[in-house]
C-alpha positions in Angstrom: -142.1 -94.5 -68.3 -138.8 -93.5 -66.6 -136.9 -90.8 -68.5 -133.3 -89.8 -68.5 -134.3 -86.7 -66.7 -135.6 -88.9 -63.8 -132.2 -90.8 -63.8 -130.3 -87.5 -63.7 -132.1 -86.6 -60.5 -131.3 -89.8 -58.8 -128.3 -90.7 -56.6 -126.1 -93.7 -55.9 -126.7 -96.0 -52.9 -123.5 -94.6 -51.3 -124.8 -91.1 -51.8 -128.2 -92.0 -50.3 -126.5 -93.7 -47.3 -124.4 -90.5 -46.7 -127.5 -88.4 -47.1 -129.5 -90.4 -44.4 -126.5 -90.4 -42.2 -126.1 -86.6 -42.4 -129.8 -86.1 -41.9 -129.8 -88.4 -38.8 -126.8 -86.5 -37.3 -128.1 -83.1 -37.9 -131.7 -83.7 -36.9 -133.4 -83.5 -40.3 -135.2 -85.7 -42.7 -136.1 -85.8 -46.4 -139.3 -84.1 -47.6 -141.2 -81.1 -46.4 -142.4 -82.6 -43.1 -139.6 -81.8 -40.7 -141.6 -82.9 -37.7 -140.0 -84.6 -34.7 -141.7 -87.9 -35.6 -140.2 -87.9 -39.1 -136.8 -86.8 -37.8 -136.9 -89.7 -35.3 -137.8 -92.1 -38.0 -134.8 -91.0 -40.1 -132.5 -91.5 -37.1 -133.9 -94.9 -36.4 -133.7 -95.9 -40.2 -130.1 -95.0 -40.4 -129.4 -97.5 -37.6 -131.6 -100.1 -39.4 -129.7 -99.6 -42.7 -126.4 -100.2 -40.9 -127.7 -103.3 -39.3 -129.1 -104.7 -42.5 -125.8 -104.1 -44.3 -124.0 -105.9 -41.5 -126.3 -108.9 -40.9 -127.7 -109.8 -44.3 -126.0 -112.7 -46.0 -126.5 -113.3 -49.7 -127.6 -116.8 -50.6 -125.7 -118.9 -53.1 -128.7 -119.0 -55.4 -129.0 -115.2 -55.4 -125.4 -114.8 -56.3 -125.7 -117.3 -59.1 -128.8 -115.6 -60.4 -127.3 -112.1 -60.4 -123.9 -113.4 -61.9 -126.0 -114.7 -64.8 -126.9 -111.1 -65.9 -125.0 -109.9 -68.8 -127.3 -107.0 -69.8 -126.9 -103.5 -68.5 -129.8 -102.8 -66.0 -130.8 -99.9 -63.9 -132.7 -100.5 -60.7 -134.3 -97.2 -59.8 -135.9 -97.1 -56.3 -138.3 -94.5 -55.1 -137.6 -93.8 -51.4 -137.5 -91.4 -48.5 -135.3 -91.4 -45.3 -138.2 -91.6 -43.0 -139.6 -94.9 -44.6 -139.1 -97.9 -42.5 -139.7 -100.3 -45.4 -137.0 -98.4 -47.5 -134.4 -98.7 -44.7 -135.0 -102.5 -44.5 -134.9 -103.3 -48.2 -132.7 -100.8 -50.1 -129.5 -102.0 -48.4 -130.3 -105.4 -49.6 -130.7 -104.2 -53.1 -127.3 -102.5 -52.6 -125.7 -105.8 -51.6 -127.3 -107.5 -54.6 -125.9 -104.9 -57.0 -122.4 -105.4 -55.7 -122.3 -108.9 -57.3 -122.7 -107.6 -60.8 -121.4 -104.3 -62.3 -124.2 -104.5 -64.9 -126.7 -103.5 -62.2 -126.7 -99.8 -61.6 -128.7 -99.1 -58.4 -130.1 -95.5 -58.2 -132.2 -93.9 -55.5 -134.7 -91.1 -56.2 -136.7 -89.3 -53.5 -140.4 -89.7 -53.8 -141.6 -86.3 -52.6 -139.3 -84.4 -54.9 -140.5 -86.4 -57.9 -144.3 -86.6 -57.7 -144.9 -87.1 -61.4 -142.6 -90.2 -61.4 -144.3 -91.5 -58.2 -147.7 -91.2 -59.8 -146.6 -93.6 -62.5 -145.9 -96.2 -59.9 -148.7 -96.3 -57.4 -149.7 -99.3 -55.4 -153.5 -99.7 -55.3 -153.7 -95.9 -55.8 -151.2 -95.1 -53.0 -147.7 -93.6 -53.0 -146.2 -96.5 -51.1 -142.4 -96.8 -51.1 -139.9 -98.2 -51.7 -140.7 -98.9 -55.3 -138.0 -100.6 -57.5 -138.3 -100.1 -61.2 -136.0 -102.4 -63.3 -134.9 -100.8 -66.7 -132.9 -102.0 -69.6 -130.1 -99.8 -71.1 -132.8 -98.1 -73.4 -134.8 -97.3 -70.2 -137.6 -99.7 -71.2 -139.3 -101.0 -68.1 -138.7 -104.7 -67.4 -140.5 -105.0 -64.1 -141.2 -103.5 -60.7 -141.1 -104.6 -57.1 -142.4 -103.0 -54.0 -143.3 -101.5 -51.6 -142.4 -104.5 -49.3 -142.2 -108.3 -49.5 -145.4 -109.9 -50.5 -145.9 -111.7 -47.1 -146.0 -108.2 -45.4 -148.2 -106.7 -48.2 -150.7 -109.5 -47.7 -150.6 -109.0 -43.9 -151.3 -105.3 -44.5 -154.3 -106.1 -46.9 -155.7 -108.5 -44.3 -155.4 -106.0 -41.5 -157.2 -103.4 -43.6 -160.0 -105.8 -44.2 -160.3 -107.2 -40.7 -158.3 -105.1 -38.2 -156.8 -106.8 -35.2 -154.5 -104.0 -34.1 -153.7 -100.3 -34.5 -151.7 -99.4 -37.7 -148.8 -98.2 -35.6 -148.6 -101.5 -33.8 -148.7 -103.3 -37.2 -145.8 -101.3 -38.4 -143.9 -102.3 -35.2 -144.6 -106.0 -36.1 -143.4 -105.4 -39.5 -140.0 -104.3 -38.2 -139.8 -107.3 -35.9 -140.4 -109.5 -38.9 -137.8 -107.8 -40.9 -135.2 -108.3 -38.1 -136.0 -112.0 -37.9 -136.1 -112.5 -41.6 -132.6 -111.0 -42.3 -133.5 -110.3 -45.9 -134.1 -114.0 -47.0 -137.6 -113.4 -48.2 -136.6 -110.4 -50.4 -133.7 -112.4 -51.9 -136.1 -115.2 -52.8 -138.6 -112.8 -54.4 -135.9 -111.0 -56.4 -134.6 -114.4 -57.7 -138.0 -115.3 -59.0 -138.6 -111.8 -60.4 -135.3 -111.7 -62.2 -135.9 -115.1 -63.8 -139.3 -114.0 -64.9 -138.2 -110.6 -66.1 -135.1 -111.6 -68.0 -135.6 -115.2 -69.1 -131.9 -116.1 -69.3 -130.8 -119.6 -70.3 -128.5 -119.7 -67.2 -131.5 -119.0 -65.0 -133.4 -122.2 -64.5 -136.9 -121.7 -63.5 
């Protein structure tokens, strides 16, 4: 369960964007691992975030679905600046939240909040980003993550029957994200919001 203390440690998307920007410009990253690889990932992810914000177009159905929401919701997302999946998906969550002031998007760093992360593991792993949808009493409505289901299934398949190195697979994921332009995530969130909230204005 997410607590108010967890939310108090979170930041807005604008604050997160500025944090990643500052880290990229000063050669740092979030977390304890300040290795060159992690710093380079943060620099690359800041460029990805800017591109996603610029190129993602919200679908009409997504806008209609989000505009149907009249309850106050918090979308709390576990993330880190070095995470490529976070860079691709969190800006799309930010675009979604812009369509309805009832959605309060908050970002919380995984490695600084291990107890929270441990409550939202994926098959026993600390995979991010992880979105937790909460009502105004902080009751959990649903979760999403750490990546669109197509990519998650691809990952499972590669783990069972490997055809490439994991580093190559991650590169292929990024190619997929660039081509997809957020369309798959939008579709997934439309279906999830309809299932989570069961609003009359959301036709299933």
